N, C-alpha and C positions, 0 to 999 in steps of 0.2 A: 654833100648830101646831109639833109636834116632827118634824123631818125627818131621816131616816137617809140619808146620802150615801155612795155607793160609787164609787171611781175605780180602774180597772185597765186603762187604755188602753195603757200601755207598760211601763215598768220600776218604777213606784211603786205600791205597794199602799196605798190610802188609804180610811179610813172616818171619817166625821164625824157629829156630832149638832149640828144647827143649829135655830134658831127665828127666823123672819123673817130678819133679817140679823145675828143674834147667833150667834157660834160658841161652843157649849158644850163641844165637844171636837173635835179634829182630829188623828188619829193616822196617820202615814205611815211606811212602811218601804220601802227601796229596794234593788233588786238590782243597782245600778250597779256595785258592786265585782266582781260576777261577770262583767260584760261588758267590763271594762277591757282584759283581755289580747287581746280580739278586735277592739278598736278601734271598737265599736259594739254596739247592742243585738241579742242573739240571741233571736229570738221564742220558741223552745222553752224556753230558760232562764227568760225572763221569765214565761211561762205557769206553769211548774212552781213558781216562787217564789211567785206569787200563790196557787196552790193550797195550798202549804205554810203560808203565813202569814195567810191570809184570816181564819180563825176567831180567831186570836190578836189580830189588829188590830181586828176587830169587837168582841171582848170588852173590849179596852183602851179603845176609844172609848166604849162604853157605861159602863164604870166611871168614866172620867175626866169624863164629862158630869154625873154625879150623878143620872142618870135610870136607868130600867129599860127593858127591851125592850118592856114593856107600855105605855110612854108614847109610843111611836112612832106617829105619825099618817100618815106618808107615807114611801115609799121612793123615792129618786132615784138613778139609776145611769147612768154613762156607757155609751152603746150605740154610739158611734162619733164620729169616726173613730179608728182605732188598730189594734193587732195583733189579729187575729180571735180567736186562742186566748186572749189575755189578756183581751179584752173579755168573752168567754163565761164566764170564771171569775166576774167581777163580776156579770154579768147573772144567772147561775145562783144566786148568793148572794142577790141582790136579790129574785128571784122566790120563793125559799124563804121569806125573811123576810116578804114581802108576803102570801104564801098562808097562812103559819102564824099571822100576826097579824090577817089579814083587813083589811089596810089597802091603799090605792091604791098603784100603781106608776107611775113616770114615767121615760121615757128622756130623757137629756140629751146635747146635742151638746157634745163636749169642747172644741172650738175656741171656741164662744161662751161657755162657762163661764169660760174664762180672762178674758174681759172683765169678768165679774161678781166677780172676785177683789177688785177695788177697792171694791165695794159692801160688803165685809166690814168695812171700817174707815173708809170715807168716807161722810159723811151727806148731803152736798149735791150728789150727782151727779144731774142731771136730764136727761131726754131732750129733744131729740135730741142725739146726740153722734157723733163719729167714733171708731170702735173700731180699734185697731191690735193685732193678734195677732202676736207674735214668739216663735217657739219652735224646737225642733229639727226639728219636722216641718211647721210651718206658718208662713207669712208672708202676712198678708192685711189689707186695709182694709175696714171696714164702715161703712155709714151706718145707725145704730141709731135708729129712731123710737120704739120701745117694746119692752117685753119680748116676745120672740117675733116681732117685726116689724123685720127688718133687711134691708139690701140689700148684697150684696157689691160693692165698688167696684173692687177689684183684688187680685190674689194672685200668688204666685211662679209663674213659668213653668218653673222647674227646681228648683234647690236652695232650701230655706228658709234663712233667715239663720243659725239655730242649727246647721243641717246644714253650712253653709259654714264656720263656726267649727270644727266637729269635723274636717272634711276638711283644713282648713289646718293645724290642730294635728297631724294625722297626717303631712302633708307635711313639717312642720318637726321631727317626732320629739318632740312635746311630750306625747303621751299622750291619753287619753280620760277624761272629756269635755273638749272643747276650749274652751268658753266661759270658765270661770274662769281657766285658765292663760294664754290669750291676753290676756284683760283685764289680768292681772297683769304679763305681759311687756310689753304695750303701754304701760303706765304708766311702765315703766322706759326706754322708747325715747326717743331724742333728739327734742326739740320744736323745736330751732333748726337743727341741722345735718343733719337727716334729709332726704336728697334722694330717697328712695324714694317713688314715687307709683304707685298702681294705679287702673285705670279705674273710673268710676262709670257703671253702666248704668241709664239712665232710660227707655229704650224709647219715646222720643217725648216731645214737649213736654208734652202733657196726659195722658199715660198714668199710671195708678195701679197698673199691674202691676209686678212685681219680677223680677229675674234675677240670680242670684249665681254661675252656673256659669262665666261669663267671668272674674269676679274671682278665683275659686278657681284657674282655669287660669293666670291671670297670676302668681299667687303661686308656683304650681308651676314655671313657666318661669324665674322670677327665682331661685328656690332652686336649680334645676338649673344655671343659668348661674353662680351665685356659687360653688358647690362648697365643701362643708364650711364653711358660714358660722359665725363665732364667736358667742358669746353676745350681744355688742353688736349685731351685724347682725341676728340673729334677733329681738331686741327691737324693732329699727327696722322689720323686716318686719311684725311683729305690729301695731305702731302704724299703719303705713301701711294694712294690710289693714283694721283696725278702723275707721279714719277713713273709708275708702271705703265700707265696708259700712253704717255708721251714717248717713253723710251722705244716702244714698238714702232710708233710713227716715224721717229727719227731714223732708227736703224733700217727700216724697210725703204724709206725714201732714198737714203744713201746707197743701199744695196741695189735699188733700181737703176741709179745712175751708173754704178759700176757694171751692172749687167748689160746696159745699153750703150755704155761708152759716151755718156753726155755729162756736161759740167754745169747744168742749170736745173734748178728746181723752182717751180712756180706753185705757190700755195694759195688755196681759196677756201671759203666757207667760214661759218661762224666761229669755229674753234681756232681759225687763223688769227683771231684777236687775242688769243691767250699769250701773255707775255713770256711765260715759262717755255712754251713751245717755240716761240720766236728765238729765245736765247739758246735753247738746247739745239735746235736744228741749225741755227747759224754757226754755233761753235763746232758742231760735228762736221758740217759741210766745209768749213774753213780748213780743217785738217786735211781734207781731200781735194782742196782747191776747187770746190764747188760753190757757185754763186746761188744764193737763195733770194727769191722775190716774194715779198708779202704785200697784199693790198693795204692801202690805208685803212685805219680802223673803221671809218664810215662806210667803206665798201666791203667789209667782211661779211656783214649780215645780208640777208636777201634784199636786193635793190634792183631797180629797173635800168640803171645805167649800164650794168654788166650785160643785161639783155640787149640793150640798144647797140652797144659796141660790138658784141659778137654777131648780132643780127645783121648789121651793116657789112661786117667782114665776110659773112657767109653769102650775103646778097652779091657782093662784088666778085665772089668766087663762082657765081652762077646758080646758087641754091635758090629755090622758090617754093612758096606754099600757095594754096588757093583757098577758095571760099569753103571748101570741105574740111579744112584744118579742124581738128578736134582734140579734146583732152586725152592724153595718154599717161595715166597715173603711174605706170610702170615702165615708162620709156627708158630704154637703155642707152648709155652714152658710148656707143661703139662707132667705129668708122663706117 
């Protein structure tokens, strides 16, 4: 089966051609450069960018795949969660292609699709597993029994971890997006003499929910108290912040495995590209004989290949959408 995947939930315009779990093409263009001066994504700019580049990205994906549009058997598209205007661009394109070619259409949950990014390159992932989604808009833990059969175990009660990175970067004057720059500055922070520490919010002994607003506020107060921190101090703040943010992710992911009696963790989302998270989670999991799967770097960020591979898997399980599919900006990733 040849699947066309379309992803426009935020600021990346993505189109892919996949077959089973093989990626034939995966073309992504981003409007992030247009949002930098605003310190975050501007929905109207993102939507207009999708509208301007959708046909170009679609044509590029078809050409790169070595297939033609007539080879498409299924159209999979993100229908939520995300920015409603951005989602509607992708859904409109998906409906048009589906109708023109007379092929089925299926809506895909963007959050769950991140977990299936690892399926694009890993061959031995088997259910059940604990899914950890870490991105700019979402931080959540899932117990995944099968394709389309998952239970949400915990999620952020305020800021997502990626959102916390962006806000801390703004507090420290490091620009947008915050993830890459904080990771880089944190790696230059002192590992021996750094006395800066920030709180870890666990929300109770057995809670699998997350909270990052307090950590963000702690960084703000520390920066205000320090007044004009030099480069070394900023590096140390970044390191202390990152350690606190990631410790909670690692601890709760391992706790979820213990609570559900599984030995596999699948990670997805933009923050999955963070090398410190990869090292910390892999080390902690190894101590408990837990195997961790991370997507390749190119599949950590929003992309259409993850939409295509999950869409096809759902279709084969009997899931269907119709011409009335619409944007669901607050779509929940529940079973």
